PDBQT receptor file of N, H, CA, C and O in Angstrom, charges set to zero:
ATOM      1  N   GLU A   1     114.598 109.399 151.046  1.00  0.00    +0.000 N 
ATOM      2  CA  GLU A   1     115.486 109.099 149.939  1.00  0.00    +0.000 C 
ATOM      3  C   GLU A   1     116.926 109.236 150.403  1.00  0.00    +0.000 C 
ATOM      4  O   GLU A   1     117.267 110.106 151.203  1.00  0.00    +0.000 OA
ATOM      5  N   TYR A   2     117.755 108.353 149.877  1.00  0.00    +0.000 N 
ATOM      6  H   TYR A   2     117.478 107.646 149.226  1.00  0.00    +0.000 HD
ATOM      7  CA  TYR A   2     119.172 108.375 150.213  1.00  0.00    +0.000 C 
ATOM      8  C   TYR A   2     119.989 108.637 148.952  1.00  0.00    +0.000 C 
ATOM      9  O   TYR A   2     119.708 108.057 147.903  1.00  0.00    +0.000 OA
ATOM     10  N   PRO A   3     120.984 109.492 149.040  1.00  0.00    +0.000 N 
ATOM     11  CA  PRO A   3     121.819 109.745 147.856  1.00  0.00    +0.000 C 
ATOM     12  C   PRO A   3     122.712 108.552 147.551  1.00  0.00    +0.000 C 
ATOM     13  O   PRO A   3     123.127 107.830 148.458  1.00  0.00    +0.000 OA
ATOM     14  N   ILE A   4     123.003 108.350 146.284  1.00  0.00    +0.000 N 
ATOM     15  H   ILE A   4     122.666 108.937 145.547  1.00  0.00    +0.000 HD
ATOM     16  CA  ILE A   4     123.928 107.304 145.858  1.00  0.00    +0.000 C 
ATOM     17  C   ILE A   4     125.304 107.932 145.750  1.00  0.00    +0.000 C 
ATOM     18  O   ILE A   4     125.484 108.936 145.061  1.00  0.00    +0.000 OA
ATOM     19  N   ILE A   5     126.269 107.344 146.428  1.00  0.00    +0.000 N 
ATOM     20  H   ILE A   5     126.123 106.529 146.988  1.00  0.00    +0.000 HD
ATOM     21  CA  ILE A   5     127.636 107.866 146.411  1.00  0.00    +0.000 C 
ATOM     22  C   ILE A   5     128.519 106.866 145.685  1.00  0.00    +0.000 C 
ATOM     23  O   ILE A   5     128.615 105.709 146.095  1.00  0.00    +0.000 OA
ATOM     24  N   PHE A   6     129.167 107.301 144.610  1.00  0.00    +0.000 N 
ATOM     25  H   PHE A   6     129.089 108.240 144.277  1.00  0.00    +0.000 HD
ATOM     26  CA  PHE A   6     130.068 106.447 143.850  1.00  0.00    +0.000 C 
ATOM     27  C   PHE A   6     131.495 106.726 144.279  1.00  0.00    +0.000 C 
ATOM     28  O   PHE A   6     131.942 107.873 144.276  1.00  0.00    +0.000 OA
ATOM     29  N   ILE A   7     132.206 105.676 144.647  1.00  0.00    +0.000 N 
ATOM     30  H   ILE A   7     131.843 104.744 144.650  1.00  0.00    +0.000 HD
ATOM     31  CA  ILE A   7     133.593 105.814 145.077  1.00  0.00    +0.000 C 
ATOM     32  C   ILE A   7     134.498 105.366 143.939  1.00  0.00    +0.000 C 
ATOM     33  O   ILE A   7     134.319 104.279 143.390  1.00  0.00    +0.000 OA
ATOM     34  N   ASP A   8     135.475 106.206 143.582  1.00  0.00    +0.000 N 
ATOM     35  H   ASP A   8     135.620 107.090 144.027  1.00  0.00    +0.000 HD
ATOM     36  CA  ASP A   8     136.401 105.869 142.505  1.00  0.00    +0.000 C 
ATOM     37  C   ASP A   8     137.255 104.668 142.890  1.00  0.00    +0.000 C 
ATOM     38  O   ASP A   8     137.656 104.513 144.044  1.00  0.00    +0.000 OA
ATOM     39  N   ARG A   9     137.522 103.833 141.910  1.00  0.00    +0.000 N 
ATOM     40  H   ARG A   9     137.197 103.959 140.973  1.00  0.00    +0.000 HD
ATOM     41  CA  ARG A   9     138.372 102.667 142.125  1.00  0.00    +0.000 C 
ATOM     42  C   ARG A   9     139.818 103.141 142.266  1.00  0.00    +0.000 C 
ATOM     43  O   ARG A   9     140.316 103.879 141.416  1.00  0.00    +0.000 OA
ATOM     44  N   THR A  10     140.480 102.724 143.324  1.00  0.00    +0.000 N 
ATOM     45  H   THR A  10     140.075 102.124 144.014  1.00  0.00    +0.000 HD
ATOM     46  CA  THR A  10     141.869 103.143 143.539  1.00  0.00    +0.000 C 
ATOM     47  C   THR A  10     142.846 101.994 143.340  1.00  0.00    +0.000 C 
ATOM     48  O   THR A  10     143.950 102.204 142.840  1.00  0.00    +0.000 OA
ATOM     49  N   ILE A  11     142.462 100.797 143.720  1.00  0.00    +0.000 N 
ATOM     50  H   ILE A  11     141.565 100.626 144.127  1.00  0.00    +0.000 HD
ATOM     51  CA  ILE A  11     143.341  99.633 143.588  1.00  0.00    +0.000 C 
ATOM     52  C   ILE A  11     142.528  98.499 142.974  1.00  0.00    +0.000 C 
ATOM     53  O   ILE A  11     141.362  98.302 143.317  1.00  0.00    +0.000 OA
ATOM     54  N   GLY A  12     143.153  97.759 142.065  1.00  0.00    +0.000 N 
ATOM     55  H   GLY A  12     144.099  97.919 141.786  1.00  0.00    +0.000 HD
ATOM     56  CA  GLY A  12     142.473  96.613 141.481  1.00  0.00    +0.000 C 
ATOM     57  C   GLY A  12     142.467  96.677 139.975  1.00  0.00    +0.000 C 
ATOM     58  O   GLY A  12     142.927  97.643 139.366  1.00  0.00    +0.000 OA
ATOM     59  N   GLU A  13     141.936  95.624 139.391  1.00  0.00    +0.000 N 
ATOM     60  H   GLU A  13     141.562  94.839 139.886  1.00  0.00    +0.000 HD
ATOM     61  CA  GLU A  13     141.895  95.529 137.936  1.00  0.00    +0.000 C 
ATOM     62  C   GLU A  13     140.630  96.179 137.398  1.00  0.00    +0.000 C 
ATOM     63  O   GLU A  13     139.618  96.293 138.090  1.00  0.00    +0.000 OA
ATOM     64  N   SER A  14     140.719  96.591 136.170  1.00  0.00    +0.000 N 
ATOM     65  H   SER A  14     141.541  96.497 135.608  1.00  0.00    +0.000 HD
ATOM     66  CA  SER A  14     139.572  97.172 135.498  1.00  0.00    +0.000 C 
ATOM     67  C   SER A  14     138.537  96.085 135.234  1.00  0.00    +0.000 C 
ATOM     68  O   SER A  14     138.886  94.927 135.004  1.00  0.00    +0.000 OA
ATOM     69  N   LYS A  15     137.285  96.460 135.268  1.00  0.00    +0.000 N 
ATOM     70  H   LYS A  15     137.002  97.401 135.455  1.00  0.00    +0.000 HD
ATOM     71  CA  LYS A  15     136.225  95.508 134.954  1.00  0.00    +0.000 C 
ATOM     72  C   LYS A  15     136.002  95.409 133.446  1.00  0.00    +0.000 C 
ATOM     73  O   LYS A  15     135.268  94.538 132.979  1.00  0.00    +0.000 OA
ATOM     74  N   MET A  16     136.639  96.306 132.687  1.00  0.00    +0.000 N 
ATOM     75  H   MET A  16     137.235  97.013 133.067  1.00  0.00    +0.000 HD
ATOM     76  CA  MET A  16     136.486  96.281 131.237  1.00  0.00    +0.000 C 
ATOM     77  C   MET A  16     137.327  95.165 130.638  1.00  0.00    +0.000 C 
ATOM     78  O   MET A  16     138.513  95.044 130.946  1.00  0.00    +0.000 OA
ATOM     79  N   SER A  17     136.724  94.357 129.793  1.00  0.00    +0.000 N 
ATOM     80  H   SER A  17     135.761  94.455 129.543  1.00  0.00    +0.000 HD
ATOM     81  CA  SER A  17     137.468  93.273 129.155  1.00  0.00    +0.000 C 
ATOM     82  C   SER A  17     138.311  93.813 128.002  1.00  0.00    +0.000 C 
ATOM     83  O   SER A  17     138.110  94.938 127.542  1.00  0.00    +0.000 OA
ATOM     84  N   LYS A  18     139.249  93.002 127.546  1.00  0.00    +0.000 N 
ATOM     85  H   LYS A  18     139.412  92.089 127.919  1.00  0.00    +0.000 HD
ATOM     86  CA  LYS A  18     140.112  93.421 126.441  1.00  0.00    +0.000 C 
ATOM     87  C   LYS A  18     139.316  93.624 125.159  1.00  0.00    +0.000 C 
ATOM     88  O   LYS A  18     139.658  94.486 124.350  1.00  0.00    +0.000 OA
ATOM     89  N   SER A  19     138.262  92.840 124.965  1.00  0.00    +0.000 N 
ATOM     90  H   SER A  19     137.985  92.139 125.623  1.00  0.00    +0.000 HD
ATOM     91  CA  SER A  19     137.461  93.002 123.749  1.00  0.00    +0.000 C 
ATOM     92  C   SER A  19     136.731  94.346 123.744  1.00  0.00    +0.000 C 
ATOM     93  O   SER A  19     136.577  94.959 122.688  1.00  0.00    +0.000 OA
ATOM     94  N   ILE A  20     136.289  94.803 124.892  1.00  0.00    +0.000 N 
ATOM     95  H   ILE A  20     136.415  94.305 125.750  1.00  0.00    +0.000 HD
ATOM     96  CA  ILE A  20     135.640  96.113 124.976  1.00  0.00    +0.000 C 
ATOM     97  C   ILE A  20     136.653  97.214 124.703  1.00  0.00    +0.000 C 
ATOM     98  O   ILE A  20     136.337  98.196 124.032  1.00  0.00    +0.000 OA
ATOM     99  N   MET A  21     137.863  97.058 125.216  1.00  0.00    +0.000 N 
ATOM    100  H   MET A  21     138.119  96.261 125.762  1.00  0.00    +0.000 HD
ATOM    101  CA  MET A  21     138.913  98.051 124.953  1.00  0.00    +0.000 C 
ATOM    102  C   MET A  21     139.252  98.087 123.467  1.00  0.00    +0.000 C 
ATOM    103  O   MET A  21     139.437  99.162 122.897  1.00  0.00    +0.000 OA
ATOM    104  N   TYR A  22     139.335  96.905 122.832  1.00  0.00    +0.000 N 
ATOM    105  H   TYR A  22     139.185  96.032 123.295  1.00  0.00    +0.000 HD
ATOM    106  CA  TYR A  22     139.598  96.823 121.391  1.00  0.00    +0.000 C 
ATOM    107  C   TYR A  22     138.511  97.559 120.618  1.00  0.00    +0.000 C 
ATOM    108  O   TYR A  22     138.796  98.355 119.723  1.00  0.00    +0.000 OA
ATOM    109  N   GLU A  23     137.267  97.281 120.977  1.00  0.00    +0.000 N 
ATOM    110  H   GLU A  23     137.036  96.634 121.704  1.00  0.00    +0.000 HD
ATOM    111  CA  GLU A  23     136.151  97.919 120.278  1.00  0.00    +0.000 C 
ATOM    112  C   GLU A  23     136.203  99.438 120.436  1.00  0.00    +0.000 C 
ATOM    113  O   GLU A  23     135.991 100.175 119.473  1.00  0.00    +0.000 OA
ATOM    114  N   ALA A  24     136.481  99.892 121.629  1.00  0.00    +0.000 N 
ATOM    115  H   ALA A  24     136.654  99.293 122.411  1.00  0.00    +0.000 HD
ATOM    116  CA  ALA A  24     136.513 101.335 121.878  1.00  0.00    +0.000 C 
ATOM    117  C   ALA A  24     137.599 102.020 121.065  1.00  0.00    +0.000 C 
ATOM    118  O   ALA A  24     137.412 103.147 120.606  1.00  0.00    +0.000 OA
ATOM    119  N   ILE A  25     138.728 101.353 120.884  1.00  0.00    +0.000 N 
ATOM    120  H   ILE A  25     138.879 100.437 121.257  1.00  0.00    +0.000 HD
ATOM    121  CA  ILE A  25     139.853 101.979 120.189  1.00  0.00    +0.000 C 
ATOM    122  C   ILE A  25     139.747 101.829 118.675  1.00  0.00    +0.000 C 
ATOM    123  O   ILE A  25     139.844 102.818 117.949  1.00  0.00    +0.000 OA
ATOM    124  N   PHE A  26     139.550 100.615 118.197  1.00  0.00    +0.000 N 
ATOM    125  H   PHE A  26     139.471  99.811 118.787  1.00  0.00    +0.000 HD
ATOM    126  CA  PHE A  26     139.680 100.340 116.768  1.00  0.00    +0.000 C 
ATOM    127  C   PHE A  26     138.382 100.425 115.976  1.00  0.00    +0.000 C 
ATOM    128  O   PHE A  26     138.376 100.963 114.870  1.00  0.00    +0.000 OA
ATOM    129  N   VAL A  27     137.303  99.916 116.507  1.00  0.00    +0.000 N 
ATOM    130  H   VAL A  27     137.308  99.478 117.406  1.00  0.00    +0.000 HD
ATOM    131  CA  VAL A  27     136.064  99.864 115.732  1.00  0.00    +0.000 C 
ATOM    132  C   VAL A  27     135.522 101.265 115.463  1.00  0.00    +0.000 C 
ATOM    133  O   VAL A  27     135.038 101.546 114.367  1.00  0.00    +0.000 OA
ATOM    134  N   VAL A  28     135.602 102.131 116.447  1.00  0.00    +0.000 N 
ATOM    135  H   VAL A  28     135.995 101.903 117.338  1.00  0.00    +0.000 HD
ATOM    136  CA  VAL A  28     135.110 103.496 116.249  1.00  0.00    +0.000 C 
ATOM    137  C   VAL A  28     135.899 104.195 115.144  1.00  0.00    +0.000 C 
ATOM    138  O   VAL A  28     135.315 104.864 114.291  1.00  0.00    +0.000 OA
ATOM    139  N   TRP A  29     137.226 104.043 115.157  1.00  0.00    +0.000 N 
ATOM    140  H   TRP A  29     137.701 103.500 115.850  1.00  0.00    +0.000 HD
ATOM    141  CA  TRP A  29     138.054 104.665 114.109  1.00  0.00    +0.000 C 
ATOM    142  C   TRP A  29     137.791 104.040 112.745  1.00  0.00    +0.000 C 
ATOM    143  O   TRP A  29     137.785 104.740 111.733  1.00  0.00    +0.000 OA
ATOM    144  N   ARG A  30     137.570 102.714 112.712  1.00  0.00    +0.000 N 
ATOM    145  H   ARG A  30     137.574 102.145 113.534  1.00  0.00    +0.000 HD
ATOM    146  CA  ARG A  30     137.276 102.049 111.443  1.00  0.00    +0.000 C 
ATOM    147  C   ARG A  30     135.979 102.596 110.846  1.00  0.00    +0.000 C 
ATOM    148  O   ARG A  30     135.908 102.862 109.647  1.00  0.00    +0.000 OA
ATOM    149  N   LEU A  31     134.969 102.761 111.672  1.00  0.00    +0.000 N 
ATOM    150  H   LEU A  31     135.027 102.545 112.647  1.00  0.00    +0.000 HD
ATOM    151  CA  LEU A  31     133.703 103.301 111.171  1.00  0.00    +0.000 C 
ATOM    152  C   LEU A  31     133.872 104.731 110.662  1.00  0.00    +0.000 C 
ATOM    153  O   LEU A  31     133.256 105.119 109.670  1.00  0.00    +0.000 OA
ATOM    154  N   ARG A  32     134.693 105.496 111.334  1.00  0.00    +0.000 N 
ATOM    155  H   ARG A  32     135.193 105.181 112.140  1.00  0.00    +0.000 HD
ATOM    156  CA  ARG A  32     134.943 106.880 110.898  1.00  0.00    +0.000 C 
ATOM    157  C   ARG A  32     135.640 106.903 109.538  1.00  0.00    +0.000 C 
ATOM    158  O   ARG A  32     135.305 107.720 108.681  1.00  0.00    +0.000 OA
ATOM    159  N   ILE A  33     136.599 106.015 109.341  1.00  0.00    +0.000 N 
ATOM    160  H   ILE A  33     136.871 105.350 110.038  1.00  0.00    +0.000 HD
ATOM    161  CA  ILE A  33     137.309 105.935 108.058  1.00  0.00    +0.000 C 
ATOM    162  C   ILE A  33     136.353 105.487 106.960  1.00  0.00    +0.000 C 
ATOM    163  O   ILE A  33     136.382 106.023 105.853  1.00  0.00    +0.000 OA
ATOM    164  N   TRP A  34     135.493 104.492 107.266  1.00  0.00    +0.000 N 
ATOM    165  H   TRP A  34     135.470 104.056 108.166  1.00  0.00    +0.000 HD
ATOM    166  CA  TRP A  34     134.516 104.045 106.275  1.00  0.00    +0.000 C 
ATOM    167  C   TRP A  34     133.623 105.203 105.847  1.00  0.00    +0.000 C 
ATOM    168  O   TRP A  34     133.334 105.362 104.661  1.00  0.00    +0.000 OA
ATOM    169  N   LYS A  35     133.187 106.005 106.806  1.00  0.00    +0.000 N 
ATOM    170  H   LYS A  35     133.421 105.875 107.769  1.00  0.00    +0.000 HD
ATOM    171  CA  LYS A  35     132.323 107.135 106.472  1.00  0.00    +0.000 C 
ATOM    172  C   LYS A  35     133.082 108.155 105.631  1.00  0.00    +0.000 C 
ATOM    173  O   LYS A  35     132.525 108.733 104.698  1.00  0.00    +0.000 OA
ATOM    174  N   LEU A  36     134.345 108.376 105.960  1.00  0.00    +0.000 N 
ATOM    175  H   LEU A  36     134.798 107.906 106.718  1.00  0.00    +0.000 HD
ATOM    176  CA  LEU A  36     135.165 109.340 105.240  1.00  0.00    +0.000 C 
ATOM    177  C   LEU A  36     135.311 108.958 103.768  1.00  0.00    +0.000 C 
ATOM    178  O   LEU A  36     135.244 109.820 102.892  1.00  0.00    +0.000 OA
ATOM    179  N   PHE A  37     135.511 107.664 103.493  1.00  0.00    +0.000 N 
ATOM    180  H   PHE A  37     135.566 106.963 104.205  1.00  0.00    +0.000 HD
ATOM    181  CA  PHE A  37     135.697 107.197 102.125  1.00  0.00    +0.000 C 
ATOM    182  C   PHE A  37     134.396 106.766 101.450  1.00  0.00    +0.000 C 
ATOM    183  O   PHE A  37     134.406 106.387 100.279  1.00  0.00    +0.000 OA
ATOM    184  N   GLY A  38     133.283 106.819 102.172  1.00  0.00    +0.000 N 
ATOM    185  H   GLY A  38     133.275 107.127 103.123  1.00  0.00    +0.000 HD
ATOM    186  CA  GLY A  38     131.995 106.468 101.592  1.00  0.00    +0.000 C 
ATOM    187  C   GLY A  38     131.783 104.979 101.429  1.00  0.00    +0.000 C 
ATOM    188  O   GLY A  38     130.961 104.553 100.618  1.00  0.00    +0.000 OA
ATOM    189  N   TRP A  39     132.520 104.178 102.195  1.00  0.00    +0.000 N 
ATOM    190  H   TRP A  39     133.188 104.524 102.854  1.00  0.00    +0.000 HD
ATOM    191  CA  TRP A  39     132.355 102.724 102.126  1.00  0.00    +0.000 C 
ATOM    192  C   TRP A  39     131.184 102.318 102.997  1.00  0.00    +0.000 C 
ATOM    193  O   TRP A  39     131.038 102.794 104.123  1.00  0.00    +0.000 OA
ATOM    194  N   ASN A  40     130.358 101.444 102.473  1.00  0.00    +0.000 N 
ATOM    195  H   ASN A  40     130.477 101.058 101.558  1.00  0.00    +0.000 HD
ATOM    196  CA  ASN A  40     129.231 100.912 103.245  1.00  0.00    +0.000 C 
ATOM    197  C   ASN A  40     129.401  99.418 103.380  1.00  0.00    +0.000 C 
ATOM    198  O   ASN A  40     129.847  98.746 102.451  1.00  0.00    +0.000 OA
ATOM    199  N   LYS A  41     129.055  98.915 104.510  1.00  0.00    +0.000 N 
ATOM    200  H   LYS A  41     128.693  99.462 105.266  1.00  0.00    +0.000 HD
ATOM    201  CA  LYS A  41     129.187  97.481 104.760  1.00  0.00    +0.000 C 
ATOM    202  C   LYS A  41     128.018  96.734 104.183  1.00  0.00    +0.000 C 
ATOM    203  O   LYS A  41     127.952  95.510 104.294  1.00  0.00    +0.000 OA
TER     204      LYS A  41
């Protein structure tokens, strides 16, 4: 068996798309607010 070694990215662009970044920032907070106010979709 050989160990898997992950090397941190030092130079280059992120592989995460802008839509994934949007979802991570805004959608999670929107769902939290909906739960806080008891709104259901």
